[in-house]
N, C-alpha and C positions, 0 to 999 in steps of 0.2 A: 505494499501500500503505500503511496507516495505522501508526500507533506501535506498537512491538512493546511487549506488557505484561510480558513476561518473556523474555530470550533466552539462548541458550546456544550457546558456539562451540565446535565442536569438527571433527575432520576425517572423511573418509568412512570406512566400515567397510572393511577389506581394502585401501583405499589409503593412499599414502604423502601423509602431511601436507606433507613437504619432498621434490618431486620432483627428482632429478638422474640424470646419466646414468653411464655405467660408467666414465668419467674420474674421477668423484668418489666416494670413499670416507669412508662415517661412521666415524669413530674413536669417538665418545663422543657421547651423548645419545640421547633418544628420538625416533624419527622421527615418530610421531603423538602426539597427545593431546586433552584434551579441557578445557575451562574449568568454572567454576561457573556456576550461573545467576543471573543479574541482574537485579531490576526497578528500572527507572528510578524514582528518587525525585522528581526535577525534570526537566521535559520528557520529551524521548524518549530520551535517552542513556543507554545501557548501558555499564558500566565493567568490564573483566577486568584483572586486572593478572597475566597468565599468563605465567610465563618461557619462553621458547624458548632453550635452551641446548645448543648442537651443536657438535662440533669435525669438520672434515673436511680430508681430504688429498686433492690432485687431481695428476694428471698432465698435463692439459689444460684450457685454460678453456671447451670446448664442453660444452653441456649444464649450464651455470650454474643453482644451483639456484633453486627457484621455492616459495612457499608455496599451499598449497591450503586453502580454507577453506569450511565450511560453517556458516550460522547457522540455528538452530532458535528458533522462538518458542513460547512456552507461555502458552495461555490462561488465564482465569478458572477454568475448569473443569479445569485440569493437562491439558490435551491438548497434545501436543508436534506441532508440523508444521514444515516446512520453510519457513525464510524466505529464504534464499537461499544460492547458492554463489558463489566468488570465487578468484581467484588473483592474486599479484603476484610481480614477479620480486624476489629478493634483491639489493640494489643491489652494484655491483662495487668501491665504494671504501670504505674504512675510516671510522669515524666514526660518529656517532648519526644515524639517518635517520628521518624522519617519512613514512609512506607511507600513502595512501587507497587502500583495496582496495573498489571497487563489487561490489556481490552482484546476483545475479538467479535467477530461478527459473523452471522450467516451468511454462506455465499449463495446458495440457491441454485436454481439451473443455468446452464449456460445463456440461456434467453433472457434470465432475470439479470445475470452478470451484465451481457450487453445492453439491456435496458437500462441499467443503473448507470453505465458509463454515457449514455447518451440522454436519458430523460432524468435521471436521478431517482431516488427512492431505494428501492430493494427489499429484501425480504426482512423481516422483524419476528422476534417471538411473541407468541400468543402469551405465553405464561412465563412471568420472571423466575419461577422456581429452576429453571433450566440454567441460569445465570451460575448460580451455587451448586448446585445439585448433580451429581454425576451420572445419576440414574438415567436421565435422558438426553444428556448431552454427547454421550459417545456416538449418538446416531446422527448427529449433526455435521454438515461439511462446514468449516468455517476458514476465514483468514484472519490472521493476526493484525490488530490493529496496532496503536500507540500504547505508550506506558503513562499512567498518570501517578504523578509524584504527590503525595500527601504529606503534610506536616501537622501531626496531631499532638495536642497537649493534654494530658489525662490526669485527673485528680481523683483517687480513690479515698473514700472516708468509711470508717468504722469497719473496715474488713477484719481488722486484726481482732477486734471484740470477739468475733467468731471462730477465731484460729486460722485464719486465711493469711497467709503471708505473701506479701506484694513486692 
């Protein structure tokens, strides 16, 4: 895949940006969001400085939160198309973390690939579970996208009260 001319990072419509299980309760913050569009000025690196500010409470450690990403590109004609899906686990230790989240997109048939090249668009997932679940993803034909670099700052509070070392 060539360099993105303009890129937009956002979460899936109707899906959670931050997936978690029943033991985790979102106390404050927005579960999904969208960044601004960025056109790389030098090289092929796009920059978003989009805050992710969430506060969770938990009754158990299972179902640790993870981030789901969609990256869209915009060509010189203003057409938006999917550049990649990705996910990464939120680290389980406090501090500042640098994460690399590789992305991929479904290829589709050769006709869909040809249409994508000339008209834009392309195949998309119907269900977001395939992003992080290997159960259905092995059947997909995919192309590698770029890598989203994330910097997350995490605070963990009162985990030591329950014998959890961070």
